[in-house]
C-alpha positions in Angstrom: 86.4 -25.1 155.2 85.7 -25.2 158.9 87.4 -28.4 159.9 90.7 -26.5 160.6 89.0 -23.6 162.3 89.4 -23.3 166.0 86.8 -20.5 166.2 83.8 -22.4 164.9 82.2 -25.8 165.6 79.8 -27.5 163.3 76.7 -28.6 165.3 74.6 -30.0 162.6 74.0 -30.5 158.8 70.9 -30.4 156.7 70.3 -31.6 153.1 66.7 -30.4 152.8 64.0 -28.2 154.4 62.8 -30.8 156.9 66.3 -31.4 158.2 67.0 -27.7 158.4 64.0 -27.1 160.7 64.8 -30.1 162.8 68.4 -28.9 163.2 67.2 -25.4 164.1 64.8 -26.7 166.7 67.3 -29.1 168.3 70.5 -27.2 168.1 69.5 -23.5 167.9 72.9 -22.6 166.3 74.5 -19.2 166.6 75.1 -19.1 162.8 73.3 -21.0 160.0 75.3 -21.3 156.8 72.7 -21.9 154.1 72.3 -22.4 150.4 69.3 -20.6 148.9 68.4 -23.6 146.7 67.8 -26.6 149.0 65.2 -29.3 148.4 61.8 -28.5 150.0 62.9 -24.9 150.7 62.1 -21.5 149.1 65.4 -19.8 150.1 64.1 -16.3 150.5 61.0 -17.4 152.4 63.1 -19.6 154.6 65.3 -16.7 155.5 62.3 -14.7 156.6 60.9 -17.7 158.6 64.2 -18.5 160.3 64.6 -14.8 161.3 61.0 -14.7 162.6 61.3 -17.9 164.7 64.9 -17.7 165.7 65.8 -14.0 165.8 69.1 -14.6 167.6 70.4 -16.9 164.9 72.6 -15.2 162.3 72.3 -16.5 158.7 75.1 -16.6 156.2 74.0 -17.4 152.7 76.6 -19.5 150.9 75.3 -19.9 147.4 76.1 -20.6 143.8 73.4 -18.1 142.7 74.5 -14.8 141.2 75.7 -12.6 144.1 74.7 -9.4 142.3 71.1 -10.5 142.1 70.6 -12.4 145.4 72.9 -10.8 148.0 70.9 -7.7 148.6 67.6 -9.6 148.5 69.0 -12.1 151.0 70.1 -9.4 153.4 66.6 -7.7 153.2 65.0 -11.1 153.9 66.9 -11.7 157.1 70.4 -12.9 156.2 73.4 -11.3 157.9 75.8 -12.1 155.1 76.2 -13.4 151.6 79.2 -15.3 150.2 79.3 -16.9 146.8 80.6 -20.5 146.6 83.4 -19.3 144.4 84.8 -17.3 147.3 88.0 -18.4 149.0 88.1 -20.1 152.4 89.7 -16.9 153.8 86.6 -14.8 152.7 84.2 -17.5 154.0 85.9 -17.4 157.5 86.1 -13.6 157.4 82.3 -13.5 156.8 81.6 -16.0 159.7 83.8 -13.9 162.0 82.0 -10.7 161.0 78.6 -12.4 161.7 79.8 -13.7 165.0 80.6 -10.1 166.1 77.1 -9.0 165.1 78.1 -7.5 161.8 76.8 -7.9 158.3 79.0 -9.2 155.5 78.9 -8.5 151.8 81.8 -9.2 149.6 83.8 -6.1 148.7 83.7 -7.1 145.1 79.9 -6.7 145.2 80.1 -3.1 146.4 82.7 -2.4 143.7 80.6 -4.0 141.1 77.6 -1.8 142.0 79.8 1.3 141.9 81.6 0.5 138.7 78.7 -0.6 136.7 76.3 2.0 137.8 78.4 5.2 137.8 76.0 8.1 137.9 73.1 5.8 138.9 73.8 5.6 142.6 70.6 7.4 143.4 68.7 4.6 141.5 70.6 2.0 143.5 69.7 3.8 146.7 66.1 3.7 145.7 66.4 0.0 144.8 67.9 -0.7 148.3 64.8 0.8 149.9 62.5 -1.8 148.3 61.0 -4.5 150.5 61.9 -8.1 149.7 58.4 -8.6 148.4 58.6 -5.6 146.1 61.9 -7.1 144.8 60.2 -10.4 144.2 57.4 -8.7 142.2 60.0 -6.6 140.3 62.0 -9.7 139.4 58.9 -11.6 138.2 57.8 -8.5 136.1 61.3 -8.4 134.5 60.9 -12.0 133.5 57.8 -11.1 131.6 55.2 -12.4 134.1 51.7 -11.0 134.1 49.8 -9.9 137.2 47.9 -13.2 137.3 51.2 -15.2 137.1 52.8 -13.1 139.8 49.8 -13.5 142.1 49.9 -17.2 141.6 53.7 -17.5 142.1 53.7 -15.4 145.3 50.3 -16.7 146.6 48.8 -13.2 146.7 45.8 -11.5 145.2 46.0 -9.9 141.7 44.9 -6.5 143.2 47.8 -6.8 145.6 50.2 -7.3 142.6 48.7 -4.1 141.1 49.4 -2.3 144.4 53.0 -3.5 144.4 53.4 -2.3 140.8 52.1 1.2 141.7 54.5 1.3 144.7 57.4 0.2 142.5 56.7 2.9 139.9 56.7 5.5 142.7 59.7 4.2 144.6 61.9 3.8 141.6 60.6 7.1 140.1 59.6 5.7 136.7 56.5 6.5 134.7 55.6 3.2 133.1 56.0 -0.6 133.3 58.5 -0.7 130.5 60.9 1.6 132.3 60.3 -0.4 135.5 61.3 -3.6 133.7 64.4 -1.9 132.2 65.5 -0.8 135.7 64.9 -4.3 137.1 67.1 -5.7 134.3 69.8 -3.1 135.0 69.9 -4.1 138.7 70.2 -7.7 137.7 73.4 -6.9 135.7 73.1 -10.1 133.9 
């Protein structure tokens, strides 16, 4: 998609986590185009780590994962844009140009999807947008039926910390119980 572009130059490629970090160290690119599911990489954690170590580097997530689930999460974790692999070359280039100007890119369809599917629930979406990426991780694991112990193990945190996150989620999403919390999580997934 970039071979014909005069605006961008490819300065490196990576097939796995080790190569990604080597490329970042040697090239320090302006923009990293990244799939969330790479060998040896936890995509969301990698976004946070890249942003922490290379704050000037902009990250465009270019993924096959469902945009309505992962786009917002990616942005919260440090990405500056999210483009699904099903998008056209035109959209991909538009996203890169937006990032190069310092902007954030989310596909217009995503915004429309949120609006159309959640008419009357915009306040719930606004509450969801205010969650931290860690709170979203806990919420997603909860909605998959995971127990506190499983969540603690998956995220490498203490079980009491999981309980604290659950309490925060109940308060932030303005629900009274875990069942309602899980229902909201599933609504946001839109799957």
